[in-house]
N, C-alpha and C positions, 0 to 999 in steps of 0.2 A: 504493498500499499504506500502511496506517495505520502510526503510529508505533509502536514496542514497546518499553514502559516496564516491563511487569511480565509474568513469564514463572512459570507454574503446571508444577510436574512432579510428580506421582502416582508412590508409589515401593510396592512391596510387600517390600521388603528381601532381593529374589532376586539373583543373581549376575546375571540379565538387568537387572535396575533400575539397578545399579551402570553398565552401560554407557550405559543411556537417561540417567543422570543426567549422564555427561561430556558426551553431547551436549546437554545442557540448559546446562550449564555454558560449551560453547563458545559458542552462539547467547547466551546472557546477558554474555559477555564481549563477544562482537563488535558487538552490539546496545547494549551499554551500559544493559542490564536489569536490574530487582531481581528475583532468584529465589527462589521458594518451593518447598519441597519439601513434601509432604503424603503422610500415608499415614491410611487411613481403616480404623479396627476395623469389621467387619461386624457389625451389630446381631443381636442373637438374639431380638427381641420378634418376628419373624415366625415366629421356630420354636417358640415356648413350647407350643404344642399338642403338637408331636411327642416330644417326651421330658421327663423328670423331672431335673434337675441335682441334684448332691449339695449344691449352695449355690445360695442365690438370685439370679437372673438379673440384678439389679442389682450385687450383690456381686461377680459373675464378670465383667460389663462394666467396672466399675471396676477390677478386677483385670489385666486385658487392656488395659485404657486406660493403666494405669500402666506394664504391660510394654511397651505399644506404645512410648511415650515414651522408656523408657532403650534400646530397640532403633534409635531412630531417632537419640538422641545417638550412638550406637556407630558406626550404618551411616554418617551423617554424618561422623563422625572419622577413618572407614577409608577413605570414599570422596571427601572433599574437600580440598584444599590449605585450611590454615589462612588464606590470603590471600582465598579465595572468599566473597566477603560474600553472605549467604542470611538466608532468614528459614524455620523450620519450624514445622508443626502436625500434630499428631493430632488426625481427628475421629471423630465414631461415627456410624453409621447405615447406610443403603446405598451401597454403595460411588462407582455412577457419579453418584448423585442427589447425594452429599456433594460431588462433585468439581465438577459442575457449579454446584450453589449456591455455593460458596465462591470458584469462578471469577467469577461473575456478582456476587456482592459485594462483592469486593475489587478489581473492573475490572480483572480481568488481559487481558491481550490477546493471550496464546498460552499454548497447554498443549501441550507436550511428553510424549508420554506412551510406552509400551512396546506392541506387541500381542500381546507374550506374558509371564507372568510365572514362578510357577514352572512345572516339568512335571504332567503328569497333571491332576486336576479343577481345581486352582488355575489352570493354563494355560486351562482352555475359560472360567473365571469371567472372568479378567483378559481375555479376548479379547472377551468379550461384556462388559465393562464399557468397553474400548476402543472397541467399534462404538457404544455407545450413546453415550459421550461425543463421537465425532466427528458421530454423527446429531444431537445435541440443544444443541450449545454454540452460546454467543452470541458466541464467538472464535473464530478459526482454531485447528485442533488438528496439530500435525506429528506425525504417530505413526511410531516407530521401529522395525523388526524388528531386534532384537539379534542374530539369528542371520546376519545378513547382512553 
């Protein structure tokens, strides 16, 4: 098995994400690996033909990015002990593609992610994100079912 020096954990700020994060913290501690927590703001460029927003899409995405960065800070403060060394990043684009691109560009050795996010539509979306990441990742992916 390869040396695991960098672990990436995508989150969606759900209760399940907090459970998955604890798994990632455990493995990062056991392996002495760097932990990076990532959230991806879904890009709305693909949907611009379907609706006319009240604000320009660029402005809307900028507000979403700002909001996500604040939410990331709060989420990590609530779910990580101050002693846990980590990085965090908020990206914009297709969720699975951004996770995969980030992992490849930052030489991530292991991705630890949940199989389920929020309930309902988001559960379906996050499930398909996990499936795509597992199929296309250049590094091993550990999936965590937060319901078990």
